[in-house]
C-alpha positions as CSV (number, residue, x, y, z in Angstrom):
1,X,92.1,47.6,156.2
2,X,94.7,50.4,156.2
3,X,97.0,48.4,154.0
4,X,94.3,47.6,151.5
5,X,93.0,51.5,151.2
6,X,96.9,52.4,150.9
7,X,97.4,49.8,148.0
8,X,94.1,51.1,146.2
9,X,95.4,54.7,146.5
10,X,98.9,53.7,145.4
11,X,97.5,52.0,142.3
12,X,95.2,54.7,141.5
13,X,98.2,57.1,141.6
14,X,100.4,54.8,139.4
15,X,97.8,54.2,136.7
16,X,96.7,57.8,136.9
17,X,100.1,58.9,136.2
18,X,100.8,56.5,133.2
19,X,97.5,57.7,131.9
20,X,98.8,61.3,132.2
21,X,101.9,60.4,130.6
22,X,100.1,58.8,127.8
23,X,98.2,61.9,127.1
24,X,101.1,64.0,127.4
25,X,102.8,62.0,124.6
26,X,101.5,62.5,121.0
27,X,102.6,61.0,117.8
28,X,101.9,62.6,114.4
29,X,102.8,62.0,110.9
30,X,102.5,63.5,107.7
31,X,103.2,62.7,104.0
32,X,103.6,65.2,101.3
33,X,104.2,64.8,97.5
34,X,106.6,67.5,96.6
35,X,106.7,69.2,93.1
36,X,109.6,66.8,92.0
37,X,107.5,63.7,92.6
38,X,109.5,62.7,95.8
39,X,107.4,61.7,98.9
40,X,108.3,63.6,102.1
41,X,107.4,61.7,105.3
42,X,107.8,63.4,108.3
43,X,107.0,61.8,112.0
44,X,106.8,64.1,115.3
45,X,106.4,63.2,118.8
46,X,104.9,66.0,121.3
47,X,105.4,65.6,124.9
48,X,103.2,68.0,126.9
49,X,102.6,70.0,123.7
50,X,106.1,70.6,122.8
51,X,108.1,69.1,120.0
52,X,110.6,66.6,121.3
53,X,111.3,64.2,118.5
54,X,111.3,64.6,114.6
55,X,112.2,62.0,111.8
56,X,112.2,63.4,108.2
57,X,112.9,61.3,105.2
58,X,112.2,61.3,101.5
59,X,111.7,58.7,98.7
60,X,114.0,58.7,95.7
61,X,112.4,58.5,92.2
62,X,113.2,55.2,90.8
63,X,114.8,53.7,93.8
64,X,113.2,51.3,96.4
65,X,115.5,53.0,99.2
66,X,114.7,56.4,101.0
67,X,117.4,59.1,101.1
68,X,118.2,58.1,104.6
69,X,118.6,54.4,103.6
70,X,120.9,55.4,100.8
71,X,123.3,57.2,102.9
72,X,126.5,58.0,100.9
73,X,125.2,56.2,97.9
74,X,122.7,59.4,97.4
75,X,126.1,61.2,96.6
76,X,125.3,64.6,97.6
77,X,128.4,65.3,99.5
78,X,130.4,66.6,96.3
79,X,127.9,69.0,95.4
80,X,127.3,70.2,99.0
81,X,128.9,73.5,100.3
82,X,129.5,72.1,103.7
83,X,130.6,68.6,102.6
84,X,127.7,66.6,103.9
85,X,125.2,64.1,102.7
86,X,121.6,64.3,102.6
87,X,121.1,62.2,105.7
88,X,123.5,64.1,107.6
89,X,122.2,67.4,106.8
90,X,118.5,66.2,107.8
91,X,119.9,64.8,110.9
92,X,121.4,68.2,111.9
93,X,118.0,69.9,111.0
94,X,115.9,67.3,112.9
95,X,118.2,68.0,116.0
96,X,117.9,71.8,115.6
97,X,114.2,71.7,115.3
98,X,114.0,69.4,118.4
99,X,116.0,71.9,120.5
100,X,114.7,75.2,118.7
101,X,111.7,74.7,117.0
102,X,110.6,76.1,113.4
103,X,109.1,79.3,114.2
104,X,112.4,81.4,114.0
105,X,113.5,79.8,110.6
106,X,113.6,82.4,108.0
107,X,113.5,80.9,104.4
108,X,115.0,82.4,101.1
109,X,113.2,82.1,97.7
110,X,114.9,78.7,97.2
111,X,113.3,77.3,100.3
112,X,116.6,77.2,102.2
113,X,117.2,78.6,105.7
114,X,119.0,81.7,105.9
115,X,119.8,81.5,109.6
116,X,123.3,81.0,110.3
117,X,122.9,78.4,112.8
118,X,121.0,76.2,110.7
119,X,123.1,76.9,107.5
120,X,126.2,75.4,109.5
121,X,124.8,72.1,109.2
122,X,122.1,72.1,106.7
123,X,122.1,74.0,103.5
124,X,119.4,72.0,101.5
125,X,115.9,73.4,101.0
126,X,113.7,72.8,104.2
127,X,110.5,74.5,103.2
128,X,109.0,71.2,102.5
129,X,110.2,69.7,105.9
130,X,108.8,72.8,107.8
131,X,105.3,72.1,106.0
132,X,105.5,68.4,106.8
133,X,106.4,69.3,110.5
134,X,103.6,71.5,110.9
135,X,101.2,69.1,109.2
136,X,102.6,66.3,111.5
137,X,102.2,68.5,114.7
138,X,98.4,69.2,113.6
139,X,98.0,65.5,113.3
140,X,99.4,64.6,116.6
141,X,97.2,67.3,118.3
142,X,93.8,65.9,117.0
């Protein structure tokens, strides 16, 4: 009888922990059509209410592939002041946001970050990314 009670308690603890973990993880998405007609897609994962995973991508007008899928074919590197392609700059920004969040990112009138630690790896406009992240977080919290 003691073994049965122990097994029941252990099972309740196990399933209770799994349910708590499921509740602790939340997934959110957002899609925004930008002024230039490109569609921005942002996916986030929150763990215990904190941003832990960010995925940002954009469509390219007239192309079937996204900017991340195009990689070097997007051909931003030669126009970049830091010599990085779009997907490389976005990967840097995603990692930055996962570690530090978005609340302290300052933007100029072009929508680009003015923080030196962001600009060291991402010089493209991020204002749309921030809006997408905010919307995806709200959707995850629903």
